[in-house]
C-alpha positions in Angstrom: 0.0 0.0 0.0 2.7 2.5 1.0 5.0 1.5 -1.9 2.1 1.9 -4.3 2.1 5.6 -3.6 5.7 6.1 -4.8 6.0 8.0 -8.1 8.9 6.4 -10.1 9.8 9.8 -11.7 10.2 11.5 -8.4 12.1 8.4 -7.0 14.6 8.6 -10.0 15.1 12.3 -9.3 15.7 11.5 -5.7 18.2 8.8 -6.6 20.2 11.1 -8.9 20.3 13.9 -6.4 21.2 11.5 -3.5 24.0 10.1 -5.6 25.4 13.6 -6.3 25.2 14.4 -2.6 27.0 11.2 -1.8 29.8 12.0 -4.2 30.3 15.7 -3.5 28.7 16.4 -0.2 26.7 19.3 -1.6 23.9 19.8 -4.2 20.9 18.4 -2.3 18.7 21.6 -1.8 20.4 23.5 -4.7 19.4 20.8 -7.2 16.3 19.3 -5.8 14.3 22.5 -5.5 15.0 23.6 -9.1 14.2 20.1 -10.3 10.8 20.1 -8.6 10.1 23.6 -10.1 11.5 23.3 -13.6 10.9 19.6 -14.5 7.8 18.7 -12.4 6.0 22.1 -12.4 5.8 22.3 -8.6 5.1 25.8 -7.2 8.3 27.4 -5.7 6.7 27.6 -2.2 5.7 23.9 -2.2 9.1 22.8 -3.7 11.0 24.6 -0.9 8.8 23.2 1.9 9.0 19.6 0.5 12.8 19.9 -0.1 13.4 21.1 3.4 11.9 18.0 5.0 13.6 15.9 2.3 16.9 17.4 3.4 16.2 16.9 7.1 15.7 13.2 6.5 18.7 12.6 4.3 21.0 14.7 6.4 19.9 13.0 9.6 21.3 9.8 8.1 24.5 11.6 7.1 24.9 13.2 10.6 24.6 9.7 12.2 27.4 8.4 10.0 29.6 11.4 10.8 28.7 11.1 14.5 29.7 7.4 14.5 33.0 8.4 12.8 33.5 11.3 15.3 33.8 13.8 12.5 31.5 16.5 14.0 32.7 19.5 15.9 29.8 20.2 18.2 31.2 23.6 19.3 30.8 24.8 15.7 27.3 23.2 15.4 26.2 25.1 18.6 27.5 28.4 17.3 25.8 28.0 13.9 22.5 26.9 15.6 22.6 29.9 17.9 22.3 32.2 14.9 20.2 30.0 12.6 17.4 28.8 14.8 16.1 32.2 15.9 16.6 33.5 12.3 14.7 30.6 10.9 11.8 31.2 13.3 11.7 34.9 12.3 11.8 34.0 8.6 8.9 31.6 9.0 6.8 34.3 10.7 7.6 36.7 7.8 6.8 34.0 5.2 3.5 33.2 6.9 2.6 36.9 7.0 3.4 37.3 3.3 1.4 34.1 2.5 -1.7 34.9 4.4 -1.9 38.7 4.2 -0.4 39.8 0.9 -0.2 36.6 -1.2 3.4 37.6 -2.0 5.1 34.4 -0.8 5.4 32.9 -4.3 7.2 36.0 -5.6 9.7 36.4 -2.7 10.5 32.7 -2.5 11.3 32.7 -6.3 13.5 35.8 -5.9 15.4 34.5 -2.9 15.8 31.1 -4.6 17.3 32.6 -7.7 19.8 34.6 -5.5 20.6 31.5 -3.4 21.3 29.4 -6.5 23.7 32.0 -8.0 25.5 32.4 -4.6 25.8 28.6 -4.3 27.3 28.4 -7.9 29.8 31.2 -7.0 30.8 29.3 -3.8 31.3 26.1 -5.8 33.4 27.8 -8.5 35.5 30.2 -6.3 35.8 28.2 -3.1 39.6 27.8 -3.4 40.2 31.3 -4.6 38.1 32.8 -1.7 40.1 30.7 0.8 43.4 31.9 -0.6 42.3 35.6 -0.4 40.7 35.6 3.1 42.2 32.7 5.0 45.1 34.6 6.4 43.0 37.7 7.3 40.4 35.5 9.1 43.1 33.4 10.7 44.4 36.4 12.7 41.1 36.8 14.5 40.6 35.7 18.1 38.2 32.9 19.1 35.5 35.4 20.3 35.4 37.2 16.9 35.3 33.8 15.1 32.4 32.8 17.3 30.5 36.0 16.5 31.1 35.5 12.8 29.9 31.9 13.0 26.7 32.9 14.7 26.2 35.6 12.1 26.8 33.1 9.3 24.3 30.8 11.0 21.7 33.5 11.0 22.2 34.3 7.3 21.9 30.6 6.5 18.7 30.3 8.6 17.0 33.0 6.5 18.4 31.8 3.2 17.5 28.2 3.8 14.0 29.0 5.1 13.1 31.0 2.0 14.9 28.8 -0.6 16.1 25.5 1.0 19.4 26.4 -0.6 22.7 27.4 1.0 23.4 25.0 3.9 25.8 22.9 1.8 28.1 24.8 -0.5 27.8 28.3 1.2 28.0 26.8 4.7 31.0 24.6 4.0 32.9 27.5 2.2 32.3 29.8 5.3 33.5 27.1 7.7 36.6 26.5 5.7 37.5 30.2 6.1 36.5 30.4 9.7 38.1 27.1 10.9 41.1 26.4 8.7 42.6 24.0 11.2 39.6 21.7 11.1 39.9 18.7 8.7 37.6 18.6 5.7 35.7 15.7 7.1 35.0 17.5 10.4 33.9 20.7 8.5 31.5 18.7 6.3 30.2 16.7 9.3 29.6 19.8 11.3 27.8 21.5 8.5 25.5 18.4 7.9 24.8 18.1 11.6 23.8 21.8 11.8 21.6 21.4 8.7 19.4 18.8 10.5 17.7 21.1 13.0 17.8 24.0 10.6 16.0 22.1 7.8 13.7 20.3 10.2 12.4 23.4 11.9 12.0 25.3 8.6 10.4 22.2 7.0 7.9 21.8 9.8 7.1 25.5 9.6 6.3 25.1 5.9 4.2 22.1 6.7 2.1 24.1 9.1 1.5 26.6 6.3 0.5 23.8 4.0 3.4 24.1 1.6 4.7 20.5 1.8 3.6 17.7 -0.6 3.9 14.4 1.4 3.4 12.2 -1.6 6.3 13.8 -3.4 8.4 13.7 -0.2 8.0 9.9 0.2 8.8 9.3 -3.4 12.0 11.4 -3.3 13.2 9.7 -0.1 12.6 6.3 -1.7 15.1 7.1 -4.4 17.5 9.3 -2.5 18.5 6.9 0.3 19.9 4.2 -2.0 21.3 7.1 -4.1 23.3 8.5 -1.2 24.7 5.0 -0.6 25.8 4.5 -4.2 27.3 8.0 -4.4 29.3 7.5 -1.2 30.6 4.1 -2.6 31.9 5.6 -5.8 33.0 9.0 -4.5 36.7 8.1 -4.5 36.6 7.3 -8.2 34.8 10.4 -9.4 36.6 13.7 -10.0 35.1 16.1 -7.5 36.2 19.3 -9.2 34.6 18.4 -12.5 31.3 17.6 -10.8 31.4 20.9 -8.9 31.8 22.9 -12.1 29.0 21.0 -13.8 26.7 21.6 -10.8 27.7 25.3 -10.7 26.8 25.6 -14.5 23.4 24.0 -13.9 22.7 26.3 -10.9 23.7 29.4 -12.9 21.3 28.5 -15.7 18.4 27.7 -13.4 19.1 30.7 -11.1 19.1 33.0 -14.1 15.8 31.6 -15.4 14.2 32.2 -12.1 15.6 35.7 -11.9 14.0 36.4 -15.4 10.7 35.0 -14.2 10.8 37.3 -11.1 11.5 40.3 -13.2 8.6 39.5 -15.5 6.1 39.1 -12.7 5.5 42.8 -12.0 4.6 43.4 -15.7 2.0 40.6 -15.5 0.7 42.1 -12.3 0.0 45.4 -14.0 -2.4 43.8 -16.4 -4.3 42.0 -13.6 -4.5 45.3 -11.7 -5.9 47.1 -14.7 -8.6 44.4 -15.2 -9.5 44.6 -11.5 -9.8 48.4 -11.4 -11.8 48.4 -14.6 -14.2 45.8 -13.2 -14.7 47.8 -10.1 -15.6 50.9 -12.1 -18.4 48.9 -13.8 -16.6 47.8 -16.9 -15.9 44.2 -18.1 -13.2 45.3 -20.5 -9.4 45.1 -20.2 -8.5 48.3 -21.9 -5.2 48.3 -23.6 -4.5 44.6 -22.6 -4.1 41.8 -25.2 -6.1 39.4 -23.0 -7.7 38.8 -19.6 -7.7 35.8 -17.3 -10.4 34.6 -14.9 -10.0 32.8 -11.6 -9.7 29.4 -13.4 -6.7 30.6 -15.5 -8.5 30.4 -18.8 -7.4 33.0 -21.3 -9.8 35.0 -23.4 -9.1 37.5 -26.2 -9.7 41.1 -25.5 -12.3 41.3 -28.3 -14.6 39.1 -26.1 -14.8 41.9 -23.5 -17.0 44.8 -24.2 -17.3 47.9 -21.9 -20.6 48.0 -20.0 -20.1 51.5 -18.5 
């Protein structure tokens, strides 16, 4: 009964993304959310909410593995969570307000998602260069300053992840490499994954309360991603990490640019809707100067079908 509800296309997408995460350690949210939006036509708000719970489940498995291997620095996790959890709660309140009062959640989520994807692509491409430029400068800071920067970074990730489900991987790891150059790569990745568990869980549950989580899609994605993570982890030593990072960055740039174009086009469309609304209120059923008008069921009619009644 439960397996019958699994959609094979979503399971395949989950497997591919899980395999990529297993190989590179990043790419879960930055790929899954765009896949849901672009390939499956899921609304941005629902895609973000579903992906957050998807990330919480998969990264729980990853954090258990890192915890067993003792590759988590809990001091770093606490500092990140000190900033991210309050910021996540505040971001959820803002998102709920936009969703219920103004109906602007779709627009702002799409805008933040496009920015997050482009930032993640930049982090993937320029990680080594950024480290060379800023590592020495940050290395001279005392522990208190590093703690404050870590908390601030956690707060930024909390807002970014809540609105877009993107950033906890590539951006978080890049920041930790700069702030904690003496930590091994395994401990940085492990700490970032462990911090992502409460962050994505709280944000995902908040989206669930707002009704922006598709449980059927979530189950199908998890059915594919868990074996995908296992396969990706098994072959990670034989796959060139740098090449995959550049390919992933190129995909994110394309998708992020497309979403940015969509966001810039939305205000133009809104003007047409506003004109129709204002004309209707004044007693006219015509969309003056507009090529077409759309009713509540999203059916499009030519302007010639509308005649002024005022």
